[in-house]
N, C-alpha and C positions, 0 to 999 in steps of 0.2 A: 516280597513276593514269595509264594510257596512253590517249590518246584515239585513237579510230579515225580513219584518213585514207584518202583514195583510194589504192590499191595502186599502187606503181611497177611492179609486175610481173604484176598480175592478167591484163591483156589479152594478156600474152606468155607466160603460163605453160605452155600446151600447146604452143605453137609452138616454144618453146625447146628442148623435149625431143625434137623430131622427129628431130634428127640423132644423138641419143645412143642407144647400144645397151647392153645388159647382156651383158658377155662371160661371165657366170656362168650365163646361162640364155637364154630367149627374148628377142628384141628388143623393147623397149618400142614398142608400136604408136602412131604419132602419131594425133592426133585427126583426124577426117574434116574435110578442108578447111583444115587447119592450114598456115599459111605460115611458112617458116623466117625467123628474124629474122637479117639479115645482119651485125648489129652485135655479137651476143653469142650463144655456144653454152651459156650458163648457164641452169639452169632458171628463174631469176629474170628473165633477159634483161638483167641489170645490165651497165654497161660501166665502173663505177668502184666504188671502196671504199665501204662503208657508214659512216655515222655511228653513235654509239650509239643515237640515236633511231630511226634506220632499223631496227637490229637489233630493238629492242623493239617497234617498230610491226609489223614483219614477222611476228614470233612471235605478237603479239596478234591479227593478222589471220588467220593460219593457224588458230588456236584458234577464233575467232569464226566463220569460214566453214566449218569442218570439226569440229563439236563432238563428234561420235562417233569422230573419228579423232585429234584433237590436244587435249592438255590443257596449259594453262599451269602451270608451277611457279614458285614463288619460293623461293630458297634462304634459309635461316633467319638468316644473319648479314650485316648490312649492312657495307659496306667502311668502312676508317677515316675516309673523308670523307663517310660517310652514304649512299652510293649502294646501290641494291638489285641484286642478281644474279638474273637471270631465265633460265629455260629452258622447254622443252616436252617432253612425252611424246608419242609416236606409236605407235599400235597399233590394231588393230580392237577396237571396244567399249572405248575407251581409258579410260573412267571406271570400268570394272570392275576390282576388285582381284583378279585372276583367276590369279595365280601363274605367268605366263609367265617364261621366262628374259629377262634384261635386257641390252642392249648400251648402255653409257654411252659417249657421245662428246662431247668437250669441246675447245674452242679458246681460244687466247690466255691460256695461263698467263703468257706474257710479252706485255705490253701493246702492244709495238711489232711483233709478228709478225702483222701484219694479214691475210695470206693464210690464216693458220690459222683465224681466225674465219669468213672467207668460205667456205672449203671446208666447214666444219661447217654453216653455215646454208644453203648451197646443197643440201647432202645432205638436209637436213630438207624444204626445199621440193620437192626431187625425189621423196622418198618420198611426200609427200602427192599431188603432181600425178599420179604414176603408181600410186596405190594400187589402181586397178582392174586394172592389168596382172596377168595370172595369177601370174607369178613374185614380183612385189612383194607382191601381195595374200596369197599363201601365207605369206611371210615375216612379214608383219604379223599373220597369224593365230597364227603360232607364237611370236612374240617381241615384246618391247617395246623401243622405242628411246628413249633419253633424250638430248637435245641441250642443251648449254649452250655457245653460240658464244663468249661473252666471260666468262671466269671471273675475270679481273683487269680489272674494270671501270675502277677508278681509273688503272691503268696505261695502259689504252687511251685514256681521256679525255685523258690528257697525253702520249700517244705516247712512253711510256717502258717499259722492261723491267719495272721494279719496281713494287711497290705504293706507296701514299703514305707508308709508313714507311721507304721506301728498301730494301724487302726483296724479294728474289727468291722469290716464293712457292713456286716449285719447287725450293726448297732448304730449305723450312720444315716439311715433313712429318716427323713424329717419329721414325720408324724409322731408326736410324743417324745421326740428325741430329748436326751439329757446329756450333759457334758461329763459322761463317765470316763474313767481312765483310758479306755480303749475305743471310745466312741467318735473319735475325731475332733478336730478343733471347732467345727461347726457342723450343723446339719447339712448334709449333701456336700461335705468338703471332699469326698473321695470320688474320683472319676469313675471307680467301679460301681458305686451305688447309683450314680447319675446314668451310667450305661443301662441299668436295669429299669430305672425310671423311664428312660427313652424307649426301651423296648416295649414296655407296657402301655406307654402313653400314645405310642403310634400304631397300635394294633387293637383290635376288639378281642382282647384276651379274656374269654369267658371262664377259663381255669388256668391258675398259675400254680406250679409246683416247684419248690426249691428243695433239692436233695441234699441230705446231711447224714453224718454218722456221729456218735455211735451210741444210740439208745433205740429201744423198740417202741416207737411212738409216732403217731401222725398228728400234728398240731394245727390249730387254726386260731384266728384272732378271737378276743384281744390278748394283748401282752401283759396287762396289768389288771389285777382284780378291781381296782378303783374305777376302771373304765366301765365295768359292767359288761353284760353279754352283748355280743354283736346282733344287729337287727336281724340278720339271716343265720342266726345260730342253728336252726333246724337243718337248713340247707347245707351249711358248713359241716355240721356233725355227720350228716348222711353221707357226704362225699368222703370225709376223713375215716368214717367207720368202714365203708366199703373198701377203701384203699388199705386200711389196717387189716381188715379180714383176709385180703389177698396175700399179705405178708406172713400172716400166721396167728395162731390162737393166743400167742403171748404178747401180741402188739396191741396197744391201746390207742384210742382216738379221743382227744380232749382239748379244751381251749389252752393256748400256750401259757396263760398266766397260772394255770392249775398245775403245770409241770414245773415251771419256774418263772418268776417275774422278771421282766427286762423291758427295754425300750428300744425304738429305732430299728425294728426288723423289717424285712421286706414285706412280709405277708400283711402286716398292719397297714402300712401305706397303700399296698396294692388293693386290698379289699375296700378301704374307705374312699379311695380315690376313684375306683372304677366300678365297684361292686361285683367284679369278677371273683369267683370263688378262689381262695388263696390258701394253700396249705404247705407245711413244712413236713416232708417225709424223712424220718430218721431211721435207718436200718443198722442192725448190729447183730453179731452172733449171740447165742445164749450165753448167760453168765458162766464163766469158767472155761469157755471154748477160746482158744487162742485166735487172735485176729490176724489172719493171713489173707493173701489173695484167694486162697481156696475157700475160706469160710466166709469172707466178706464180699466176694464177688461171684466166684464160680457156684457156690452153694446158695447164693441169694437171688441170682438173676432170674431164674424161672418165676419166683414169687413177685419180684419187681416187675417183671414183664406183665403179669396179670394185673398188678396194681395200676401200672400206667395205661393199659387199656381201659380200666375202669375210669380213670381220669379222662382219657380222651373221649370215651362214650359220653361222659358228662358234659364235656366241652361242646360236643356235637348236638346235645339234647336240646330241642327248640323250648322245652319248658324251662331251661336254665339260662336263657338269654331272651332277647327281644328281636323283632324283625322290623325293619323299615323297607317298604316296597313301593313300586310305582313304575313310571315310564320316563325316560329322559332321552335327549338326543344321542344317537350313536356317537362315540368318541368324546362324550362329555366326561368331566370328572366331577364326582360328588365328593364333598368333603364335610365331615362332622367334627365340630370343635366345641369345647367348653373350657372355661378357665375360671379358677376359684382359689381362694386362700385357704391354707391349712395351718395348723399351729404345732409347735413343739409343746413339751411340758414346761411349766414354769421354772425357771432357774436364774441364778444371780447374774444380773446384767453389769456391764462396765459402770453404769451410772449409780449402782448401788441398789436399784430396784430388783425385785424378784417377779418375773412375768415371762410369758411365753414369747417366742420369736415366731413371726409369720413368714410363710413362703408361699409362692404362687405354683400351683400345678396346672398345667395346660394339657388337655387331651386333644389330639388331632390325628384322625385317620382318613383314608381316602378310598374311593371305589372308582374304577374305570368302567364305563359303559361300552361294552364291546359287541352286544347283540344288535343285529340290524333293526329289530323292532324296539329297542331301547328298554325292554323290560329288565327290572332288576329286583333282587331280594337280598337285603343286607343284614347279616346277623350282627347284632350290636349288644352291648351292655345296656341295661335300663338307663333312662335319663334320670330316674329317681335315685339319688345317691345317698347312702346312709350317713346320718349326722354322727361324727366322731365325738368322743368324750373330750378331746383336746380343743379348747376354744380360746378366744382372745382374752378372756378373763380367768382362765385357769382349767382345771380338770372338772368337767360336768358329767359325771358318770351315769350309767343306765339310761342312755338316750334310746328312745324307741322309734323316733321318726326319721323322715327322709327329706332331703332338699328336693324341691320340685323344680329345680332348674332344668330347662329344656336343653336338648342338643341344638346347636346352630348348624344347620345344613345349608351349604352353598352349592349351586350348580355352575360349573365354570367350563370354559373352553380350555383346551390342553395348554394354552399359553398363560393360563391363570385369571383371564378375565372373568370376573363374576357377573353372571347374568341373573341370578335369583338368589335370594336368601330367605329362608324360612325357619321357623322354630318347630321343633319336633319333641313332644312328650310321649314317651312309650315306656310301659312298665314290664316287669319281668313276666316272660311267657306270653306276651302280647304282640300284635302285629298292627302297624299303622301304615296306611297308604298316603303318600305325599302327592300333591298336585304341583307338577313342574311345567305347567303350560307356558309360563312366561319365558323359561329357559328354552323350551322347544321352539317357541315363536322367534326368539332373538338369536338363536345359536348360529345361523348361517347368514344373518343380516350384517353386512359390511358397515353400516352406518351406526351400529351399536358397539361402543367400545367401553 
């Protein structure tokens, strides 16, 4: 349990934002009488790196002080050394399960990349502090933000890149995985990578950003040249280019494989499993500039802020997801699921053969019907999923098609009783209305179990 403590930034929260503006919209107005903090331009007012306890207490404090705006989340898998991975959700009426599109932003896949955690945490504080600004308020009405500043908690605690099993968790995701020296003993062997899979599998994450250091680049799938370009390369490049432009003219946007080839990274699995736009944002000072808190955090945050608002706007944009709408009984629970097999790269198996290993990915998210009239609009990723290069018979690059598998939508009572099941196909930027008459008819019938 995290004990509350006096905030290191509460008294500086509004003052720190006075000098920051939103390049994507109206400037954030400083609070009346706010005094600029000469030591820091960060939303928190910090002038040095956080400890793990600092991160956890800052998140707990945001949730405690803003219960309608911030909700704490605990990821399900403890680390190898028994540590808990924590995050927060930020949105208007945050505790409502209301079907908004989701922007997931995580830091520190690599435990020694401290600025990546700072950037992620500062953006969370920024959103909360400026939640009454019209521009920010509108975005938080339209979308939900999930922040996990430290996903590799063991690595951060020991100031090392890898987890406590000496695994690079950003080589441990299953799609295209290879048994490289630091990729883990098997795909998904690490609780840290399984935590991120859970996070993205249980939410309709229309944009996913994983923050890193230290080069000046924004990357997107694929990870290997042999895989060929992703089906949504135009969309991915548009987002990555917009984010890179906010960081500065020296930043590039390109497929990850063109920067360096690797396997088993988060963005590859995330895109091919969900079709949510998935990027890796790497920040770094210019060559020859010392890497300090000043240069990597203080001097970079204003640009990072603009970049993340670009990502959040994209997540909220209805052209970048799909919508399922209709009417259901008040207090019903709607659930969307799909389950499918995915594959690693081919590698030497214990029986002497060289072949891929399969693993099952299950996506499952839900929506609570709270309106008395039962109307709902649910922002979801398209049911049409891009076909990855990694298949049961090996690597089949340059795929251009999509699986036409539908979402399976169930309408349930709060106790889990399924009253209706229907298949829903919906493509990018489209809306589809579902007919839930059977669920409405049977919802209050005691003879239907």
